[in-house]
N, C-alpha and C positions, 0 to 999 in steps of 0.2 A: 179741146179740153172740156170736161164736164163740170156742171155745178156741184154735183154730189158724188163722192167716192163711197162706195159700199164695201165694207170690210166684213168678211165672213169666212167660214171654213168650207172647203169644197164639198165635204160630206153633206152640208146643208143646202146645197145649190137649189134643189127643187122647192124647198121651203122658203128660200129667200126670193125666188123669182117673182111671186105675187107682190112682194113688197117693192121690188124694183119696178114692176109694171105700174103699181099704184103711184109711185113717186113720179114716174114719167107721165102718167096720166094727169098730173098736176101742172104739166108744162115744163118740168125741170129736166135737164139732161143728167143722165146717170152713168157712171162708169163702174163696172165690176169686171173682174179679170177674165170673164169669158171672151172679152174683146181683144185680148192680146193677139196680135197678128203673127203669122208664121215668120220665124227668123228674128223676131224682136228679142232683146235681152229682157227677161221677165222682171228682174229686180229693178233695172233702170226704168222700164216702162211704168211699173207700179210706183216708184219714187216720183216720177214726173207727174203722173196723174194725181197722186196724193198731194203733192205740193201745190198743184193748180186748183184743186177743188176748194170751194168756199165752205163746204159742209162735209163732215165725215160721219156717215151712219155706220155704226159698229153693231153687228148682230151677234149677241151673246147666246151661247147654247152650251150644252154639255160637251159638244165637240170643239167649240171655238175657244173656251176659256183656257185650254191648255196649249193653244197655238201661238208659237212665237211670232208669226207674221201678224196675226190679228191683234195681239197685245202691242206690237210695235206700231201698227197703224193707229190703234186706239190712242196710244201715247202721243203720237203726232197730232191727232185731233184735239186731245186734251191740252197739249202745249200751245196750240194755236187758238184755243177757245172756240173751236168750231165742231165739237163732238156732240153727236146725237146718238145715245146708246139705246138699243132695244133688246129685249129678250124674247126669243121665239118659243121657249119651252119652260119658262119660269126660273131658269138658271140665273143666279145673282152674278153681277160683274165681279171681277177680281178686286181685291182690296184697294188697289191704287186708283180704281175708277168709281168707287162707291159714293163719292161726294156728288156725282151727277146722277140724278134719278133716271133709271132706265125705263123706257116705255115697255109695258107688258103686252106682248102680242101672242102670248101662248094660247089665248082663246079666240084669236082672230082667224076667221075662215077664208080670208082673201078678198072679201068684198071691199072695194075702195071707198064705198059710202058708209061703211061701218064706223060708228063713233069711236070705237076702240083705236082706230088709226088716226083720228083727228088730232090728238095732242102731239103725236109724232110729226105729222105734217106741219103743225103749228110751230114746233121747234125748228124744223128745217126752214120754214118761211121766215122766221125771225132772223135767222142767220143770212139768208139770201137777200133779204130786203135791206140789210144794213148798207147805208151809203158809204162810199169810199172817200175819206177825207184826204186832203193833200199830205204828202209825206212830211212837210215842214211842221204840220200840226200834230204829228205823232210824238208822244213824249215819253214812251216807255220802250225798253229794248224788246219786250215781247211783241208789241204792236209793230215795231219796225221790222222785226224778224219775220212776222207773218206777212207784212207787205212785200218784203224781199222775196219770200217764197212764192207769193202770188205773181210777182213780176217774172220769176224764173219759169212759171208755168204758162206764161202767155205765148201765143204763137207769133209768127212774123219774124222780124229781124232778130236773130239770136244775139248778135253783138249789142244791139240797143237794149233788149230786155235784160241781158246780163249786166250791162252798165247800170240800169235802173236798180236792179237787185243789189249790186255792189254798193250803190249810194245808200240804200237802206241799211245794209249790214254795217257799212262804215259809221253811219250815224248811231246805230245801236252800240257799237264798240266805243264810240266817243262818250256815250252816256254811261256805259258800264264796261270798262276794259276787261272785266272778269266774266263777261257773259259768253259762255262757250258756244251756244248755238249759232251766234252771229259769225264766229270764225269758221264754223262748219259750213254755214250757208255761203259765205264768201269764197271758201275753198271750192265748193261745188260750182259756183259761177266761174271762177278761174278755170276749173277743169273743163267746163263747156267751151270756154274761149281757147282751150289748149295751152294755157299758161301753166304748165305742169309744175314748175318750180314754186310759183306762188301758191298753187293749190296744195302742194305738199307742206309748205311752210304754215299755211293756215290750218290744215288738218292737224299738224303737229301741235300747234298752239291750242287748238280745241282739246286735244287729248291730254295736254299738260294740265288743263283746267278740269277735264272730265275724262279720266282714263277708261271709264266704262262705256264711252260713247261708241257703240258698235258701228253706227253709220259712218262716223268719222274714220274709224280704223279701216273699214272696208273701202271707204272712199280713197284713203291714202294708198291702200294696196292697189286700187285701180289706176291711180295716178302713176305710181311706180311702174305698173305693168305697161301703161301707155308709153312711158319713157324707156321701156325695155330694160328696166332694172328689176328683173324677175326674182332675184334672190331677196331683195327688199320686199317685193310684193308677197312672196311666199311667207316671209317672216310675219308680215302683217295679217295675212289670211290665217296663219296658224295661231297667232295671238287672238284673233277674233273668235276662233273656235274654242279657245280656252275660256273666253267670256261667255260664249253661247254655243255649247257643244252640239245643239240640234239645228244650227243655222245652215240649212240645206243649200242655199245659194252660195255660201262661202265654200262649201265642199265642191260645188260645181266649178266655181272660178279657180280654185286651187287645182282641181283636177285638170282643167284646161292647160294650165301652165306646166304641170307635170307631164302631160301628154306632149306638149311642144318641146319639152326638154328630153323626151325619150324615156322618161321614167314611167313606163306603162303600168307597172304593178301598182304604184302609188296612185296613178291617175284612175285606174279601174276601181281601186278601193274607195277613192273619194266619190266617183260617180255612183258606186253602189249605195253609199250613204245618202247622197242627194236623191237618188231614185226611190229609196225606201221611204223618204219623207214626202216627195212630190212625184209620185209615179205617173202622173198625167202629162208631164212635160216631155214632148217628143224629142226636143233637142238633146236632152240628157242621154237618151238611147243612141242618138247619132254619134255623140262624142264617145260614148263607151264602145260602140261598134268600131270606131276608128282606132281606139286604143287596143282592142282585141286583135284587130287585123295587123296592126304594126307589131304587137308583141309576138304574134305568130307561134304560140305554143300549141301543143296538141289540143284539139277541141276549140281553139279560139276562132277559127273561121266559122264554125257552126254557131258559136256564141254571138259573133258579129251579125250573122244573118238573122238570128233570133231577135237581136236588138233592133235591127232595121225593120223587121216586121212589127215589133212593138211600137216603133216610132210611127209607122203608117197606121197602126190601129188608133193611136191617139191623134194623129194628124194625117188623114187620108190624102190631103193635098200637098204633102211635102215632096217637092221635086227632088231635093237632095236625097231623101230616103229612097225614093223610087229609083234614082240613077245608081245609087250605091248598091241597092239590093239586086238590081239587074246585073251589075258588074260582078258582084261576089258570087251570085248563083251561077253565072256563066263560067267563072273561073273554077267553080266547084265541079261542074259537069265535065 
């Protein structure tokens, strides 16, 4: 797990790269989503890395201010008091984040020794130097929630880290029984432990307190899905899309269930929407290719082959895409 999580819009990748290099040059470990490995579930990977990071650097730009993902990641940093915002083109942060002054890197040329970068690094250093006090000395639900998230992000024994996290969330709930994030955090810990009934109960409590919590709603959907209650999972994913119509990862997850149920038309429609928003994710093309093949309407085989080629374009090392492409092209000949 990395010290710093960098949130940005993919369109800005090459402009963000010098910032990542400069932060790493300070001796800090940095995670940004170019490091997602083949086969990993991107939303789960991002959530894990985000929860583990002690500092969230959000890169605002004309591209990123409209991004649901960037806003969600920025909100997490704000909620945990570990947000360091920067602007790479002079764009102002959205209204919800304007209380924290964003560093202006619009005139920065990439030189790590440039004074323009110094105050950004100072803000990061302040967060990373903060000593960790014992849980017993934490007196606010926010602090306990943050500590619980940090425990969830630790490596090693999953059972032990989950129990440490649950202890923090329990204490936060004792201090404030109406503190919704603690129920969500405890639900996620239960989900990791595969106590699915407990996870669903805590996600439900969180949603009773905060019906607009998209993370809790999709988390409950995933718990239902793991328990093979797909109808309930579909209902939650659909409700999540009513809250956030451009939530591409929700379309992807719902599409996977539709495909498993044999509802290929709906699966393809959901994969279409996910790909339109996140065209660089190879696994989406793999899933849609499988749905096209199973539907088997005129032209679907060609569409499946086209999708597998797209998957290999974005992930040339995908063994699944290579095997499926070989199999389908052989059947076509």
